[in-house]
C-alpha positions in Angstrom: 11.1 15.4 -43.2 14.6 16.4 -44.3 17.4 14.1 -43.3 20.5 15.5 -41.4 24.0 14.1 -41.9 25.3 11.1 -40.2 26.3 12.0 -36.6 29.9 10.9 -36.1 29.8 11.4 -32.3 26.6 9.4 -31.7 27.5 7.0 -29.0 24.2 5.3 -27.9 23.9 3.2 -24.7 27.1 4.7 -23.3 25.4 4.6 -19.8 26.2 1.1 -18.7 23.8 1.3 -15.7 21.0 2.4 -18.0 21.6 -0.5 -20.4 21.8 -3.1 -17.6 18.6 -1.8 -15.9 16.8 -1.7 -19.2 17.7 -5.3 -20.1 16.8 -6.8 -16.7 13.7 -4.7 -16.2 12.6 -5.6 -19.8 13.0 -9.4 -19.1 11.1 -9.2 -15.8 8.3 -7.2 -17.2 8.0 -9.4 -20.2 7.9 -12.6 -18.1 5.1 -11.0 -15.9 3.2 -9.9 -19.0 3.4 -13.3 -20.6 2.1 -15.0 -17.5 -0.7 -12.4 -16.9 -1.7 -12.5 -20.6 -1.5 -16.2 -21.0 -5.4 -16.6 -21.2 -5.4 -14.0 -24.0 -2.5 -15.6 -25.8 -4.3 -19.0 -25.7 -7.5 -17.4 -27.0 -5.7 -15.8 -29.9 -3.9 -19.0 -30.7 -7.1 -20.9 -30.8 -8.8 -18.3 -33.0 -5.9 -18.4 -35.5 -5.9 -22.2 -35.6 -9.7 -22.4 -36.1 -9.4 -20.0 -39.0 -6.7 -22.1 -40.8 -6.0 -25.5 -39.2 -3.0 -26.2 -41.4 -1.2 -22.9 -40.7 1.1 -22.4 -37.7 -0.1 -20.0 -35.1 3.3 -18.2 -34.7 5.0 -16.5 -37.6 8.7 -16.1 -37.3 10.7 -13.9 -39.6 14.3 -13.0 -39.8 15.1 -9.4 -38.7 18.2 -7.3 -38.2 19.1 -6.2 -34.7 21.7 -4.3 -33.0 24.9 -3.7 -35.0 23.5 -5.8 -37.9 23.0 -9.0 -35.9 20.2 -11.2 -37.2 17.5 -13.0 -35.2 14.1 -14.4 -35.7 11.2 -12.2 -34.5 8.0 -13.8 -33.4 4.4 -12.6 -34.2 1.0 -14.1 -34.3 0.2 -15.2 -37.8 -2.0 -12.6 -39.6 -1.6 -13.7 -43.2 -2.6 -16.8 -45.1 -0.1 -19.5 -45.5 2.4 -18.8 -48.3 1.9 -15.1 -48.1 5.7 -14.4 -48.2 6.0 -16.0 -51.6 3.3 -13.7 -52.9 5.0 -10.5 -51.9 6.7 -9.8 -55.2 3.4 -9.3 -57.1 2.2 -6.7 -54.6 5.4 -4.6 -54.3 4.1 -2.1 -56.9 1.2 -1.3 -54.6 3.4 -0.3 -51.7 1.8 2.6 -49.8 4.8 3.8 -47.8 7.9 5.5 -49.2 11.4 4.0 -48.5 12.6 0.6 -47.6 9.4 -0.7 -45.9 6.4 -2.4 -47.6 2.8 -1.6 -46.4 -0.7 -1.9 -47.8 -3.8 -0.8 -46.0 -5.9 -3.5 -47.7 -3.4 -6.3 -48.2 -5.4 -9.3 -49.6 -3.0 -11.7 -47.9 -4.2 -10.7 -44.5 -6.8 -13.0 -42.9 -10.0 -11.8 -41.2 -8.7 -12.6 -37.7 -5.3 -11.2 -38.8 -6.8 -7.8 -39.6 -8.3 -7.6 -36.2 -5.0 -8.6 -34.5 -3.1 -6.0 -36.6 -5.5 -3.2 -35.8 -5.2 -3.8 -32.1 -1.4 -4.7 -32.3 -2.1 -8.0 -30.5 -0.2 -9.8 -33.2 3.0 -8.3 -31.6 2.6 -9.9 -28.2 4.9 -12.9 -29.0 7.7 -10.4 -29.2 7.8 -10.5 -25.5 9.6 -13.8 -25.9 12.3 -12.0 -28.0 12.8 -9.6 -25.1 13.2 -12.5 -22.7 15.9 -13.9 -25.1 17.7 -10.6 -25.1 17.2 -10.1 -28.9 14.8 -7.1 -28.4 14.0 -4.5 -25.8 10.5 -3.3 -24.7 11.4 0.1 -26.3 13.6 0.7 -29.3 13.6 1.2 -33.1 11.4 -1.3 -35.1 13.7 -4.2 -36.2 14.0 -4.1 -40.0 14.0 -6.9 -42.5 17.3 -7.8 -44.2 16.0 -6.7 -47.6 15.2 -3.3 -46.1 18.7 -2.9 -44.6 20.2 -3.9 -48.0 19.1 -0.5 -49.3 19.8 1.6 -46.3 21.9 4.7 -46.6 24.7 5.3 -44.1 22.3 7.7 -42.3 19.6 5.0 -42.1 22.1 2.5 -40.7 22.3 4.5 -37.5 19.0 2.9 -36.5 21.0 -0.3 -35.9 23.1 1.2 -33.2 20.8 0.1 -30.4 18.8 -3.0 -29.6 15.4 -3.0 -31.4 12.2 -2.8 -29.5 8.6 -3.9 -29.4 7.5 -0.3 -29.3 9.1 3.0 -29.9 8.6 6.6 -30.9 7.5 5.6 -34.5 4.8 3.3 -33.1 3.3 5.9 -30.8 3.6 8.8 -33.3 1.4 7.5 -36.2 3.2 4.3 -37.2 2.3 3.4 -40.8 0.9 6.9 -41.5 4.4 8.2 -41.3 7.0 8.0 -44.1 10.1 5.9 -43.9 12.2 9.0 -43.5 10.1 10.2 -40.6 10.4 6.9 -38.9 14.2 7.1 -39.2 14.2 10.7 -37.8 12.1 9.5 -34.8 14.4 6.5 -34.2 17.5 8.6 -34.2 16.0 11.2 -31.9 15.2 8.4 -29.5 18.9 7.1 -29.8 20.2 10.6 -29.1 18.0 11.1 -26.1 18.2 7.6 -24.5 16.9 7.6 -20.9 14.6 5.7 -18.6 12.3 8.7 -18.5 11.9 8.6 -22.3 11.4 4.8 -22.2 8.7 5.1 -19.5 7.0 7.9 -21.5 6.9 5.7 -24.7 5.5 2.8 -22.7 2.7 4.9 -21.3 1.9 6.2 -24.8 1.9 2.7 -26.1 -0.9 1.8 -23.7 -3.0 4.7 -25.1 -2.2 3.6 -28.7 -3.4 0.1 -27.9 -6.6 1.4 -26.5 -7.1 3.9 -29.3 -5.4 2.3 -32.4 -4.2 4.6 -35.2 -1.9 3.8 -38.1 -1.8 0.1 -37.5 -2.6 -2.2 -40.5 
């Protein structure tokens, strides 16, 4: 997908009422979801702990948010302990172009971790990030600092809005898409910000969770 030039008149989240509604609604929905899903969260936590008693259940990783602000994003642990330190030796096996790193059969992923990734259940702890105001339910995927370090000015536009738990990239093929395609989808979302689009993406997310595709 060919990249267009940086848009100098891109002013995302200019609708104050939209931003306020999105923040408040996101926090309320996240709190409700965490309460309703608490039995599932406990079950997943127990399964992870039983698979590796010494490893923490929650994996936190520094990410880059709106306007370059950094925060810790939470996920259920899907890799063995010490996996981050092993990344360097697997970089040459990256299966996605651009700044991101992905492997379909990453040997660092545990058996329970593979299941959680396929169903995207490993992302559930990010609801806590939404409660804290660090993420939205819908928005661009929050990148790693090492990814942002090699961003072009065009790619940097992804950071104009609050990152989200789900977005156009996640419901359009996810890891089956190239990095450039992800950026194009994110910028399309930023240009078309609306409650209608957010609702549409949330509905598609439910279908993606029921019929997983491109998650690994």
